[in-house]
N, C-alpha and C positions, 0 to 999 in steps of 0.2 A: 518580817511575816512574807515576804514573796517565797522563800523555802522552806518555811511550813507551811504554803499553803499547796506545795510541788507535789505530787503525788507518792510511792516510794517507788524507785528503780526494782521492774523488776528483775531476780537474776535467777536464769536459767541452771540449770544443772549441768554439772562440771563433768570434765572428759572423759576420767574415772568414773563419775555415775553411770554415766551413760554406755561408757564400755562394759560394768560389770550388768546394767541392765539386761544391753546384746545378748550377752553370756549367760543372763538365767532364761531368756528368750528360747536358747539353744533347745529346750529342755520342751518339746515338740513332736507332735507325731512326724512333720515333716523330718526331722530330724532322726529320730526311728528310723522311718523306712530307709533314708539314705544309711545306716549304718548297717540296718539288714541286707541292704542290696551290696554294702561293700566285703561285708562276710564272704558273699556270695561270688566275689571278684576273689578274696585270696587262696577261694580255690581255684579256682580257672587259674591264677601265677602258680599256684603251688604243683597244681597238675603241671602244668607248661615246663617247668622247670626254673623258675626263678627263685632264688634264695629272697630270702628276710627281707634282707639288705634293700634289693633290687625291688622289691615290689611297694615295701616304704615307702622310697623314695619316689617310684611314680604315681604312689599315693597321695604323696605330699607336694610335688613339685607340679605335678599335668594336674591336677585334683579335679576335673571334670572326669566322671565315672568311663562316659564312652569315649571319649579320646583315650583313658588309660587302657582303656580294652583296646582300642584298634591299636596302640602301641605296642600291649603286648602280643596282638597276633604278631603285628611285625617281626619283633623281635624273634621270638621262639619259629617264624617261618624261614628264617634266615634273608632276610629283605634289607638292604642296602640300608646305611643312615639315612642316603639322601629321600629315598621309597620313603621309610617312615616317616622322615619327617612332612612330606608331602600332604601324607594320609591324616596324620593327626591334625596338619594345619587345616584339611578339609573336613576335617571332623569336628574342629571348633572354629569356623568361620560364622557358624550360628553364633556364637557369642560375642562377636562384634557388635552387632547394636544393641542385645544386652548390655553390655559395658559402656556404650554410645547414650544411649537413655538414661543410666544407672546414675553418670560421675556430672553430672549437671548437678544431680540432685543433695550429692554430696559435699559439692566445692560450694564454700565461702568466699565473696569474692574480696580480696584482700587480704584474707589467711589460710586458706589451705595452700599447703606447699604443693608442689608440683610430684614430688618423691612419696607424699601421704596418699595419691590416689593412685600411683603407680603400685604403692603396695594392696591399695583396696580391690585394685581390679585384677589381681591376681585368685582372689577369689570369690571371682564372677562366674556362677555356675549355675544352675536355671533351679537350683532347690533354696542358695541365699537373695538370687533376683526373686523372684518370684515371691517370697517375705519380705524383703528389701519394699519393694513396689506396691507389699499389699498395705505396710503396716508404717513406713519412712513421710508418706507425706503429712499426717496428722502431727509429724513432731517438730519440733525447732529447728532452726537449717545448724545450729552449730552442736545441736545434738546425733546428727544423723551417721555422721562420716563415724565417730568412736561406736557408737551403738550398730552400726554394719559393720565397722572392725572385732567387735567382740560377738557378735553371733556368728558370722562366717569363718572367723579367725579361733575360735573356740569349738567348732562344729570342726573346721579341718583337723583339729590338733584330735581331739578326739576320735575321728571316725578312722585317721592313720594308728590311733592306738585301740582299736578295737579291731581293727586289719593286722597288726601284729597278735594279736591274741586268741584269732580266727584260726591265723597261718598255722598256729602252731598245735590247732586243737581240732583245725577243720577233718584231716584223717578218720575221725571218730563220729562225724557227721551224713548221716544218708544221703549219696547222691541229688537226690530227687529235695530236697530240702535246701543244699547247696542251691539249686537251680530256680525253686522258687524262690526263692530270697532275692536272690542276683534279680530276676523279672520283674519284683516290686517296683525298681524305680520307673522304665516307661510306662506301669500304668500310673504312677504315684506324678511324674511329670505331664499325663494328658490331662490329669483329673486339676492338677493345680494349675496349669496354664489359661484353662478354660475357665477355675473361678476368678481367677489373676483379671482374664481379658474383661475392658470394661468399651471398648468400640465394636464395632457390629465386622468391620474389617479384623478384627484380629479374631473372631471366631469362625468367619468366613474360611478365612485363610485352613485356621484351623482342620475345617472337615474337608477341605478340599485335599487337604494336607494327607488325615485316611484314605484318601482314595486314590489320590496321586502317587501315595507312597509304595505300596506292592510293582505300581504297572514300572517307575523307572529304578525298583530294584530288580526287576528282571531285567530289564532293557537298556537299564546305564550301572549295573554293579561296580563299584566304588565311586561312584559320583549322583547317585539316588537321593539323598539326603540335602547336597546343594539343587539338582536339581526340582525337587519337591518344593523349597524354599521356596526357590526364583518361579516358577510356572505358579503354583498353587497362592504365593504373596501377591504376583499379579495381575490373577484371577478375581484372587478375590475385593481385591482395591477397586479394579472396572467394573467387577460385578454388583460388588455395592452402589459404585458414584453412581452406574446408568440407572439402578432399581430406583434410587434417590431421584434421580431429574425426573424417570418417571411418574414418580407419584406425587409430586409438587406439582 
């Protein structure tokens, strides 16, 4: 009688169900904008003298578009491997706090393996991160990792495929169109980050970053992104905290 009176145990979605749900979610405006931006990058890579193989390796292994552009510029300018590595590391340092914030959301205590998180960390870029942080908090914890792998992995595969197609046909596209497609990425990133910001600190940091970015670009070229994030984030945190103390 006790067994009959117990409520049935709810079974969550399987790994593959969550994975394919993530792949289905890949069909979205963010994915289209990112793909369009990589179409523009294909033109840049071809004009820079990179082969199709080199272009696809950079797109698939580096993945984050700003880092891909930085590495392409370093390679085509004749920079040493050490210089190129440092440049890409500085361009990618912004992804470290994103990864630190995302991995605890994906991990299931006692079940998730470290190598699974390492694979997921490879796909951490602004598009995948913003989409994950916006949609995954409402999902069962067991479904988050396969969903993220399906979304980000599928998006990466599709973008690499479209980059290959664009590389082969980009010569027939007007340069102005290719450049406009490439510029869609920063516009989308700014709008997406603002929409995903849930704290006053985040929005204050973005506003300060818009003003500090051009300043550091002129007076600290090469380290402008790092200084903009460091100074803007610190001032935003201190300013919002001081404001809250003043109104209390």
